[in-house]
Rosetta silent file (secondary structure, phi, psi, omega in degrees, C-alpha in Angstrom):
SEQUENCE: MSVIKPQIDDLLEKTENNRFLLASLASKRACDINNMVRGQHSRVLAVQDIDDITIALSGRDAISMAMEEIIDGDISFDHDKFENALKGRVTK
SCORE:     score description
SCORE:     0.000 S_00000001
   1 L     0.000  136.847  176.599   -7.638   26.089   15.443 S_00000001
   2 L  -129.800  154.913  178.922  -10.546   23.780   16.054 S_00000001
   3 L   -89.969  113.543  178.183  -11.847   20.787   14.213 S_00000001
   4 L  -106.583  -47.892  177.544  -15.283   21.605   12.802 S_00000001
   5 L  -129.323  124.205   -9.364  -15.410   19.411    9.714 S_00000001
   6 L   -69.741  158.262 -177.591  -15.149   16.540   10.126 S_00000001
   7 L   -68.113  143.314 -176.508  -16.525   16.609   13.647 S_00000001
   8 H   -60.171  -37.070  179.173  -14.173   15.417   16.372 S_00000001
   9 H   -63.473  -38.343  177.603  -16.725   12.895   17.673 S_00000001
  10 H   -67.529  -38.933  177.549  -16.927   11.278   14.235 S_00000001
  11 H   -65.067  -41.872 -179.784  -13.148   11.146   14.017 S_00000001
  12 H   -64.811  -32.532  176.833  -12.891    9.586   17.464 S_00000001
  13 H   -60.523  -34.063 -179.442  -15.347    6.859   16.461 S_00000001
  14 H   -71.832  -17.586 -177.377  -12.864    5.814   13.759 S_00000001
  15 L  -122.460   30.377  177.353  -10.129    5.389   16.393 S_00000001
  16 L    54.770   37.426  179.794  -12.114    3.722   19.176 S_00000001
  17 L    59.385   27.855  179.394  -12.339    7.058   21.046 S_00000001
  18 L  -101.780  105.648 -177.726   -8.568    7.107   21.455 S_00000001
  19 H   -64.495  -36.764  178.395   -7.369   10.699   21.087 S_00000001
  20 H   -62.930  -44.908  179.753   -3.718    9.664   20.982 S_00000001
  21 H   -63.487  -42.942  177.958   -4.377    7.249   18.131 S_00000001
  22 H   -59.361  -47.283  179.755   -6.350    9.889   16.228 S_00000001
  23 H   -63.145  -39.771  179.730   -3.549   12.414   16.643 S_00000001
  24 H   -65.148  -47.939  179.527   -0.940    9.855   15.595 S_00000001
  25 H   -60.897  -47.106 -177.153   -2.813    8.767   12.473 S_00000001
  26 H   -65.213  -42.413 -177.707   -3.577   12.320   11.419 S_00000001
  27 H   -69.898  -39.168  178.125   -0.052   13.612   12.022 S_00000001
  28 H   -63.883  -43.106  179.786    1.630   10.719   10.221 S_00000001
  29 H   -67.670  -39.835  178.489   -0.657   11.127    7.220 S_00000001
  30 H   -61.814  -38.916  176.519   -0.212   14.917    7.223 S_00000001
  31 H   -62.718  -43.060  177.294    3.574   14.403    7.156 S_00000001
  32 H   -59.976  -45.397  179.606    3.170   12.046    4.190 S_00000001
  33 H   -61.681  -46.707  179.478    1.018   14.613    2.385 S_00000001
  34 H   -60.685  -43.156  179.360    3.515   17.400    3.097 S_00000001
  35 H   -63.062  -41.719  179.566    6.438   15.293    1.880 S_00000001
  36 H   -63.711  -45.133 -178.126    4.563   14.383   -1.274 S_00000001
  37 H   -70.413  -36.685  178.658    3.604   17.984   -1.969 S_00000001
  38 H   -63.962  -32.836  174.559    7.063   19.333   -1.192 S_00000001
  39 H   -63.218  -39.963  176.538    8.407   16.984   -3.851 S_00000001
  40 H   -70.044  -33.955 -178.443    6.011   18.566   -6.312 S_00000001
  41 H   -58.726  -41.113 -178.703    6.921   22.006   -4.992 S_00000001
  42 H   -64.291  -26.373  179.443   10.519   21.668   -6.149 S_00000001
  43 H   -76.769  -29.981 -176.923    9.227   20.982   -9.671 S_00000001
  44 H  -105.596    6.825 -177.356    7.079   24.100   -9.832 S_00000001
  45 L   -57.176  -37.305 -179.380    9.349   26.436   -7.897 S_00000001
  46 L   -67.656  -26.857 -177.018   10.474   28.159  -11.091 S_00000001
  47 L   -89.364  -40.850 -176.496    6.848   28.856  -12.026 S_00000001
  48 L  -124.414  144.905  175.083    5.411   29.840   -8.638 S_00000001
  49 L  -113.500   78.117 -177.061    6.924   31.502   -5.605 S_00000001
  50 L  -125.579  129.227 -178.247    4.660   30.121   -2.871 S_00000001
  51 L   -66.410  -47.338 -177.396    5.910   29.041    0.556 S_00000001
  52 L  -115.223   92.213 -176.634    3.204   26.473    1.248 S_00000001
  53 H   -65.393  -24.940  178.757    2.248   24.819   -2.003 S_00000001
  54 H   -58.691  -50.830 -178.848   -0.180   22.502   -0.152 S_00000001
  55 H   -68.816  -36.485 -179.143   -2.542   25.339    0.687 S_00000001
  56 H   -64.285  -39.306 -177.155   -1.995   26.971   -2.676 S_00000001
  57 H   -81.887  -35.330 -171.582   -2.985   23.855   -4.592 S_00000001
  58 H  -110.987  -21.022 -173.996   -5.792   22.564   -2.445 S_00000001
  59 L    79.146    1.020  179.980   -7.023   25.470   -0.348 S_00000001
  60 L  -131.402  156.004  176.520   -6.651   23.186    2.685 S_00000001
  61 L   -87.416  166.918 -174.010   -3.811   22.302    4.981 S_00000001
  62 H   -63.866  -36.917 -178.579   -2.361   18.795    5.242 S_00000001
  63 H   -66.880  -36.135  176.757   -3.910   18.017    8.643 S_00000001
  64 H   -64.518  -41.859  177.643   -7.387   18.828    7.290 S_00000001
  65 H   -62.935  -42.185  179.546   -6.789   16.514    4.355 S_00000001
  66 H   -62.919  -43.231  179.193   -5.595   13.781    6.716 S_00000001
  67 H   -62.462  -39.650  177.897   -8.668   14.159    8.941 S_00000001
  68 H   -65.489  -37.935  177.617  -10.953   13.879    5.916 S_00000001
  69 H   -65.571  -36.535  177.417   -9.148   10.716    4.826 S_00000001
  70 H   -65.137  -47.619 -177.501   -9.656    9.233    8.304 S_00000001
  71 H   -66.309  -32.202  178.581  -13.377   10.016    8.328 S_00000001
  72 H   -76.400  -11.846 -179.222  -13.755    8.626    4.786 S_00000001
  73 L    87.796    6.917  178.789  -12.083    5.383    5.879 S_00000001
  74 L   -73.476  -26.683  178.357   -9.104    5.847    3.560 S_00000001
  75 L  -118.156  129.097  179.521   -6.760    5.832    6.577 S_00000001
  76 L  -144.898 -172.748  179.981   -7.188    3.224    9.295 S_00000001
  77 L  -138.152  158.749  177.276   -5.180    1.198   11.774 S_00000001
  78 L   -89.269  110.396 -174.686   -4.592   -2.453   12.584 S_00000001
  79 H   -57.394  -44.889 -177.868   -6.368   -3.016   15.901 S_00000001
  80 H   -64.112  -43.823  178.678   -4.263   -6.047   16.902 S_00000001
  81 H   -64.081  -39.247  179.174   -0.943   -4.320   16.189 S_00000001
  82 H   -63.369  -46.750  179.874   -2.112   -1.258   18.103 S_00000001
  83 H   -63.387  -41.467  178.286   -3.145   -3.337   21.149 S_00000001
  84 H   -64.324  -38.854  178.086    0.143   -5.279   21.066 S_00000001
  85 H   -64.607  -39.559  178.046    2.123   -2.038   20.900 S_00000001
  86 H   -65.343  -41.493  179.981    0.233   -0.725   23.919 S_00000001
  87 H   -62.934  -36.850 -179.819    0.868   -3.907   25.890 S_00000001
  88 H   -69.075  -23.811 -177.349    4.595   -3.651   25.146 S_00000001
  89 H   -96.881  -18.339 -177.303    4.756   -0.106   26.529 S_00000001
  90 L   -79.137  127.418  176.863    2.645   -0.545   29.649 S_00000001
  91 L  -106.999  143.082 -178.229    4.711   -1.235   32.738 S_00000001
  92 L  -106.691    0.000    0.000    3.257   -2.852   35.803 S_00000001
């Protein structure tokens, strides 16, 4: 799988070219989307027998939705908290 839309360079601009931060934001949001959709899945299970209701309802997977939210600016990060977290983990 490769990221074509949105382009990886555009996504990296949103996270100060930090690939780890991009992956963290996207994966956390994708988990939120999956949890939200799985809650809906239990409600429609009697009507539909589909393993991945996310793809069935949207035609896209959760990580793609998360990446689009990042590029649209709907998902962001607190720069100061991120820098402080990095400082706390760096050992000298």
